[in-house]
LUMBA-375549 format. One record per residue (C-alpha): residue in one letter; x, y, z. Coordinates in steps of 0.1 Angstrom, whole numbers, plus 5000, padded with zeros to 4 digits. Example, Ala and Ser with C-alpha at 12.3 -4.5 7.8 and 13.67 -1.06 7.14 Angstrom:
! residues 2
A512349555078;S513749895071;
//
This chain:
! residues 469
M426513108659;N423613298642;I422613278607;L421213508586;R419713468558;C419313798535;S418013578502;R417913268488;G421013128481;F423013418505;S423713378543;R427013478561;A427513378599;W426913668623;N429713658648;S430014038657;S428414388656;Q430914488627;S429214178608;R425814248619;A426314648609;A427914488573;L425514248562;S422414498574;I424014688547;K424014448522;C420514398529;Q419714708520;S419814608479;P416514588467;A417214178455;L418214118491;R416214348512;L413914188544;P411214328559;R412314598587;R410314428615;N412914108611;F415514338627;H413614508654;A414414378692;A411114498699;L409914098704;A412514078733;L410314288753;E407514008753;G407213888791;I409514178806;R408014298838;S409614618858;Q410314548895;V409114938909;L410415088946;K407115108964;D407015318986;V408215199021;G406615399047;E407415699071;G407615999046;I410515829031;T411015968994;E414215768984;V416115508998;Q420115378985;I420915088972;I423714958991;Q424114638973;W422714368948;Y422114038955;V421613978917;E423414058887;E422114068849;G421713718834;A420713528869;R417913358874;V416013488910;E412613318925;E409713488938;W410113718971;K413913578973;P416113908975;L417614158950;C418714398968;Q419714539005;Y418814919006;Q419315219032;S417115469042;D417115719072;K414815459088;A416515099084;V418414879063;D416314589047;D416114419016;I413814418985;T412414098977;S411313978940;R407814028926;Y408413798901;E410113468891;G412513498858;V415613618847;V416813938855;K417314118821;R418614488833;L419714668867;H418615018861;F420815128893;Q424315058908;A425614988946;D425315348966;D423215488935;T419815658953;V416615558939;P413315748943;T409715598953;G408015468919;R411415428902;A411815098883;L414914918903;C415214638875;D413714448848;I412914088848;E412013838817;V409213618832;D406513348819;D403513578804;A401213268813;K402113338855;Y401413758854;P398613718824;E397114098843;E400914278842;H401414508814;P404714548797;P407114808808;A407715088784;A410215068756;S412515238770;S413614948794;T415314818765;E416814938735;P416514768697;F419714798678;P420015168662;P419315128626;V422315108602;P422515428579;A421915388543;P425315428521;A425515748505;D425715598468;S424915288452;Q429115198451;A429215198486;T427014878484;S429214648463;Q432414728489;P433314378497;I433014318536;I436014268551;P435513938584;P436514098615;S439013828617;T440813968583;P444314158601;T443814478587;A446914758595;I449414688620;S449114448642;T449514518685;E449714188700;N452614058718;N452814248750;G450714548735;I453514728722;K451815048704;S454915168687;R454815218649;Y458615018654;A456514698672;T456414498639;L459714578629;A461014378664;T461513998659;P460113768688;A463513778704;V463714118707;R460214148720;G461013848750;L464014088760;L462214388763;K459714198780;S462214038803;L463914398810;N460814558813;V461714828784;N459115018768;I460514958729;E458815318722;D461815468741;V464215258721;Q465915428693;G466515158666;T469315108642;G468414838621;K466714908588;D463615078584;G464215188623;R464114828633;V464814758669;L467514498674;K468814298707;E471614578707;D469614868707;V467314728735;Q471014598756;R472414968754;F469315108764;A469014878796;A473014958806;A472015308804;R469515338819;S471215138847;S473815378847;Q471715648859;P471515718897;T468215678910;V465915878928;A463515748954;P460515898945;V458516088970;P455216008982;Q452716248976;Q450516309001;G447116508992;D443516478998;T441916128993;S437916128983;V436115889003;P432715808995;L430115849022;T428415509036;P425115459032;I424215519072;Q426415869069;S424715979037;Q421015919052;M422616119084;F423316359062;K420316399049;T418616369079;M420716619101;T420416899072;R416816859075;S417016879115;L419217179114;S416517389094;I414717359130;P415317639155;H417017479188;F416117579226;G418917399245;Y417917329285;A421017119312;D420917029340;E423116829367;L421116509386;S422416259417;I422015919407;N423415779440;N419615619447;V419115499414;T422215309419;R421815159448;L418515059437;R419914879410;K422914699430;K420014569457;L417614429426;A421214239414;A421914129445;D418313999457;T417713799426;K418913459419;D418813549380;P419213929377;R418314109345;K420714379332;I418514669345;T420714989334;F420515309345;L419515399311;S416315199318;F415215419346;V415815729325;V413115589296;K410815499322;A410815829339;V411016039306;S407115869297;L406115899329;A407016279323;L405216279290;N401816189307;D402116549322;Y403516719289;P402216519261;I403216859237;L406816689238;N405616359225;A403816499196;K404516579158;L404616879139;D402316869105;T403817099083;S402417029052;N400117299049;P402917629056;D400017909062;K398617649089;P400717419103;Q399317199136;L400316929161;I399716589159;M399416449198;R400816079195;P399415889227;K402015609229;H405515719241;N407915499215;I411115629229;G414015629211;I417915489221;A420615629200;M422615349195;D426615349180;T426915009160;P429814909134;Q427515049105;G426915399126;L424915579143;I421215399141;V418015489163;P415515219174;N412615329195;I411015069224;K407615079212;D404815199243;V407015289270;G403815419291;S402715049295;R406114869299;S408114769333;I411514879342;Q412414539335;D410714509302;I412514839288;A415914689302;Q414914339281;E414114529250;I417314759250;T419114449252;R417414299223;L417414619204;S421214669211;A421914289197;L420314329168;G422114679159;K425614509162;A424814239145;G423414479119;K419514299117;L417214569132;T414214569107;P412214919096;A409714809127;D412414849151;L413615199136;S410415369126;G407815579143;G409515699170;T408115989192;I410916129212;T415016019214;V416815939245;S421015949238;N422915829261;I426515969248;G428015909284;N428815529278;I431715679252;G432916009272;G431416369276;T429716519300;Y427816769280;V426316769252;S424016949226;P421616699209;V420116779176;V416516739174;V415016439151;T412616529125;N409116459131;E409716499167;L409716789191;A412216669218;I415816489225;L417516449256;G421416339256;I422716199284;G426616269299;R429416049317;A428615979355;R430916139375;T432216139416;V432216479426;P432516599463;A428916769473;F427516839510;D425116639525;D421816739552;A424616789582;G426917049559;Q429616709556;V431416699522;T430416319510;K430716189478;D428316209450;E427516029420;V426016279392;V425416309356;N424216599332;F420716599314;S421016799279;W417616889266;S416617009228;A413517109218;D411717259186;H411517659199;R409017679170;V406317539194;V408217429228;D408617709247;G411417699273;A409217729307;T407617379295;M410617209289;A412317349319;R408917189337;M409416829320;A413216849327;S412616899364;L410316619365;V412416359348;K415416469370;D413316409402;L412116089393;I415515969385;E416916099422;S413915979438;P413015639418;E410715509445;R408415789436;M408215569400;L406215279418;L403215549422;N402715529386;L403515189375;R400915009360;
//
């Protein structure tokens, strides 16, 4: 309990906002007026630091808060997690720059936060962070000033403590009828047991008092009426997007502003399948070398001949766009995870063996399923491979990711009849490759040549050995 002293010999308990307002009015008289600074909340701003959302890189200008690990009033240690965020590149935590007490959260879960904005305010020890400057006064708001009374008579009105009963009590079951205070406790208990609203009962007692007989009569009449089972209403339901869906919405909206060029072809994968089976049989501790591992390596080898498909289009100057040539092949792998579609990438595929690529795919897949991929795993991609065939579907029309110029979609493998060199019908295992490219800078001939080279490497995997380092 706080004690407010307005002058010598005058004090009053300060238990509620009503008391504070009333006492503030009381202290307006010349004899009791105190300096205004005693009522100002600016002193509470000492030691307040704002945790600002810094630039997270990769051209990201905003993130979405998934959840807070702290709440207002909680103590937080330095470098401990404050909240979890989602960007179009990653899901990660933001750690606290300060040790202290969280005074205010500026954003809630699912809110979008632009970079440079304050996430929260933390009360700290000034001695520990002397170089910091106090935040703007907008981070905390002082009590609004109480308007002065219109005349001197208003100040002489008695102050009614908040505990003093005024008007009609609305306790006991929260009844809000004008007859509420006219019902005895026994009647109120009967109303509760029969689930009857007193406003629905016509009282026959004095001054409209509701009697037990009135409640019983109402309940009996209600029970005699035939009940009609309510018909369930079927209608639209609003469901908010998940954080990953929200970021995918923004990314794909930007991507669809790109004019796409599509190219599809059918590949025979008989030789790759036989090679994979042979490697598994010859190795005592076989690594899981998937078909996707061969595709990723084939794409990297083809990029050596067609580096434009590994480039980035810089449109920061719309009047003079330019290509940023990227020497390393950071090939993204689209993955279906419990959180949604994410695209981590394998760094520097050109310097990796097929076995290294297989191990990295396994690592990224495990992290994706556990929701533990880091921003480093998800940032820096230069071209993407999406293997939709693991789920199903023969054909796909992939969408180019922003900051990239091409993407490959892989369909489901299937067995079809084919003719061999002798004209005999044999079984052939085939798969469809569907390419999409940014047609602003990639022409159809370049895309077709790139796709044909990848096809040759997949159908004759021994050719990859000539280029391996």
